[in-house]
N, C-alpha and C positions, 0 to 999 in steps of 0.2 A: 434587542439583545446587544449587550456590549461585551468587549473582550479586554482583558488586562494584558497589556503588552509587556515586554521584558523590562522596560524602564519604569513600569508601574502605572503608566498612563492608560486611560481607557479609550479604546477605539470605538467610535460610534457606528451605528448601522450604515450611515452614509459612507464612512471610510471603508467599511467592509465591502460595500457594494462597489466602491471605486476599485478596490483590489480585485474583486470579481471581474469587473469589466476589463481591467488591464490584462488579466490572464486570458480571458475570453478573446480579446483582440489579438494577442500574440499567437494564440492557437489558430485563430481564423487566418491570420497572415501566413501561417505555416501550411495552410491548406486543409485544416481539420484532420480528418482521417487519412488524408493523403500521406501524412507522416508515417502512419502505420504501414500503408501499402508500399512505402519506400524501403521497408525492411525486407530481409530475406532469411531463409532457413539457416544460412551460414553466418549471418550477423543479425540476430534478433535482439530486441531489448531496448536500445537507446538510439535516439536521433540526436547526434552530437550537436548539430546546429541549433535545434530547438532547445536543448538543455543549456547551451551557451546563452541563448536569448532569455530563457526563463530563470535559469539558475544563477548566472553571473550578472547579466544586465538588469533584470528585474530584481534580483536578489533573493529569489526563492530558495536557493541552496541553504540559506541561513534561517529559514522560516522555523519559528518555535524554539530556536536555540538561545542560549544566554547572551545578554547584551555584550558581555566581555569578549565574546567570540564573533561579534558583529551581527548577532541575531536580532530578529524582530518578530513580534507577534506571539500568539499563544495558540491554544487549541481551536478557538473560533476561526482564526486565520487559516490554520491548517485545513480545517473542514471546508471552508469556502473555496480555497485553492484546489483541494483534491476533488471537490464536486465538479469544478470547471474542467479539470484535467480528465476526469472520468467521462465528461460529455463527448470529448473527441478521442478518447482512448490514448491520450498523449504519451508517446514512448519516451518518458524521461524518468530518471532515477530519484524522484522526490520521495516516494514511499520507501524505497530500499536504502537510500543514502541519508537524506535529510531527516526523515522520520525515524526509521528503524535504527540505523547505526548512529545517527545524530543524537537521538534521545538517550541512547545507552552511553555514548561518550560524554554527554553533558552531565550525566548523573555520576560518572566515575570520579570526576574531580582531579584526575591525574593525566588527562589527555589533552592539554591545552593546545599543543602544536597540531595534533591530529584534528582536533575540533576546528581549529582555525582554517586548516586546509579544506576540510569538508565544507565549511561555510563559504568558501570561495568557489566551490563547484567541483572539487575533486571527488570522484565517486568512491564511496566506502560501502562495504557490504557486511551484513550481519549473519553470522553462521551459528544459529542456536537451535534449529529445528531438530526434533526427535525423528526417528525413522518413519513415523506416521505423518510427518509434516507439521505437527503441532509443537508447541513449546511445553515440555514437561521436565521439571527440574530433576526428576528421578530417572530420566531416560536420555541424558545428554550423551551423544555418540562419540565425543572427543574427550580424551583423558590427558591430564598433565602430570609430568614427573619433573624432578629437579636435579640438575647437575650443578651442585653448589648453589649459587644464587641465580642460575639461569634456568628459566622454565622451558620445558620441551613438550611439544604436543604430538600426540599420536591418535589416529582415528580418522573417520570419514564423516564429513558434515554434508548431509543431503539438502536439497532445496534451498540453495543460497541464492537469493534473488539478486540478479545483476552481478553475480559473483565473477563472471568471466570478464566483466568490464571494470572491475574495481581495482583501484591502486592500493587499497589497504583493506584488511579483513578484521572485523571485530568478532572474536570467537569465544563462546562459552565452553569451558572444559571442566570436567569433574576431577577433583583431587581428594586428598585425605581430609581436607578441611571443608569440603563441599564444592559448590560450583563457583568458579571465579571467571573473570573476563580477561582476555589477552588481545593484544594488537599484533597482527601478523602481516608480513609483506609477502604477497603472492609470488614474488619473483625470487624469493630466497630458497636455498636448498631445503629439501624436505617438504615443500609445499607443491602440490599438483592440483591445478584447476582444470576441470573438464566441462566444457559447455555441453548442455544436454538439450535434445529436441523438446520443444514446448508446443502445446496446443495453441497458445496465444503468442504470436511473435513479438508483441509489445511487452511481454513479461519474460525476459531472459532469465534463465536459471542455470546453475552450475552445481557440480558435485566437487567438493574440495577435500583432498586427502592430505593428512599430515603424517609424516614419518620422521619423528625426532626433530621437528622444526623448532628452531630457536625463535622465541617470541618475547614480547614485552608485557609484563603484568600490569593490568589496570586496576584490579581489586585484589584483596587478600582476605583470608579468614572466612571464605564462603559467602561473601557479600554479593556475589554476582547474580544469584538467583533472584533476589528482591529487585535488583536494578533492572534485570530483563523483564520481569513481570510488570513493573511500573511502566517501562517503555512500551511494552506490547499493548498495554491498555490504550495509550495514545495512538499507536499504529492501527489498532482495531477500529477506532473511531475514524481515522483517516481513510482506511480501506472501505469502511461503510459509506463514507461520504463519496468516494469514488464510485462505488456501486450505485449509489443514489443518482449521481450524475449520468452514469451510463444508462440506467433504467429510464430516467427522464428523457434522454436523447432517443432511446428506442421507442418510447411512447410517442414523442413528438413526430418522429419519422413515420410511425404507423398512422397516426391521425391525419397527417398530411396526405398519405397515400390513399386512405379510404375516402377522403373527401374528393380526390381527383379521379380515382379509378371508377369507371362506370361498367355496369353490367345490366342488360335488359332495359337500357335507357335511363338508368338512374345511378347515382353514386353508391358504391357498395356500403359506404358508411351509413346509409339510410336503412339498411336491413337490420332487423332486430337482433339477430345472432351476432352480427359485427358490433353493434352498439353495446351489447352486454359484454363482449370480450374486451372492448376498449374501456368500459367502465371498470371491469375487474382489474385491468392494468393500472388504471388511475388510482384505484384503492391501494394497490400494492406500492405504488410510488409514494403516495402521500403517507402511508403508514411507515415506509422507510424514512421519509423526511422527518417524521415525528420522532423516530428512534434516534436519528442523528442529532436533532436539536436537543433532545433530552440528554444525550451523552455529552454534548458540548456544555450544557448547563451544569452537569455534574462535576466539571473541572474544579479542582480546589479541595476535594475530598477523595482520597485514594480509594476508600471503600466504595463510595458512591460511583466513582468513575469506573472501577472494575466491574461493578454490577451493570451499569449502563452500557459499557463497552461490550460486554458479553451479550446483552439483549440486542444491541444494534447489529452486531455481527451475525447473531443467530437469525435475525429477521432479514437484514438487507441482502445477505448472500443468496438466500432462497428467492427473495423478491426479484432480484436482478435476473436470476436464471429463468424464472417464470415469465417475466416481461420480455426478455430477449427471445425466448422460445415462441411466445405469442406473436412477437414482431415478425419473425420468420414466417409463421403460419399465415398471418393476415396479408403478407406481401405475395402470397401465392407462389407461382413458379419462379418468379424473379427473386424471391427471398432466399431460394436455395442455391442461387448462382454465386460464384466467386466474385462476379463483377459488382454485386450489390453489397452495401455496407452492413446489412443485417447480420451476416455471418461473423463479422468482426466483433460485434457486440455479444453475440452468442458465445464465441470463443473466450472473450474476456470474462463473461459471466461464469462460465464453467471453470475457468482457471482460478478466478478470485474466490469461488465458493469453497475451495479447499486450501487456499494459499496459506493462511495462518491457523489452520484447523477448521474442519467443517462445522456445520450448524449443530450437529449432535455433540461435538466436543464442547462448543460454547454453552449449550444448554446444560451439559453435565457440570461444567465449571460454574455456571450460574446457580445451579442447585446447591453446589458445595458452598458458594459464597453466602447463600441465604439460609444455610443450615438445614436444607430439606433432606 
């Protein structure tokens, strides 16, 4: 499989594997899941040092963005990187800033300065979720009004990923012309950002309230809905790749454990029930891998990508939850302790399963895309 980069050149499988190894090496140097354990309830979401290494030094903050903004790579590169980040649950804002906000800003065509700052590693957050956590163009919780030529936002945006750590907010708001996009400064009057508790400390979220906040328009005439939908298809594939990486790590951890743990004088991996459970986990992981690969290959056709992204997210979210839960079970008593990493993967799996809409939402969307 090759990937078309932003300059039109094709990246080979070897180059993609080199990128994978680079990200894996940086995450290993950071201690793997130790980066997650370094977070706290008061400051969840981002390891600034790890993001500096990955985002600025390696250049991942510009992943999948236009060449003019310093971008590199495309969907295949995004998927490879996200899979590796998912292996160690790396607490970095690649999904929230580079993929979600970055893809939206890149499609707007009026956000060159903001996009350049994002590509350098400045964290941006996307506020588009409906009250149920999914994206629905007919249920945008923020509205826009105009004071002359100045747009003003009112409303409350829930589920803003890494919103409390963002230096800029990209906001979808409904107006008389439909849904448009706006760039907001969270430090400006009329904007209140409240960090909220999360099950997964590596997925910081915030609730953002706008009260007559002055913002900058990025789109006009109701073009914002299509921009968000296209960007979210890329984000759904990226999230699915993260879930694949997390599920693979949970499987590897489990296999290593059942090989080493002995009961009645033999490794527990030799018992039939344990073998069957591990085989089921492997099937879930490989099916998730197939869904991600299929979605990456659908890049280039917006219709095909939308369908493949919905399939990937509908499958990978539930697969990660199932594998992570089985990982806890097969580790026995130690799997239930805070000291073991199994609970970190279980928390991420549960959080990711509803992050951009649950599996039922994506199946419903897929049915609509296929005309069922």
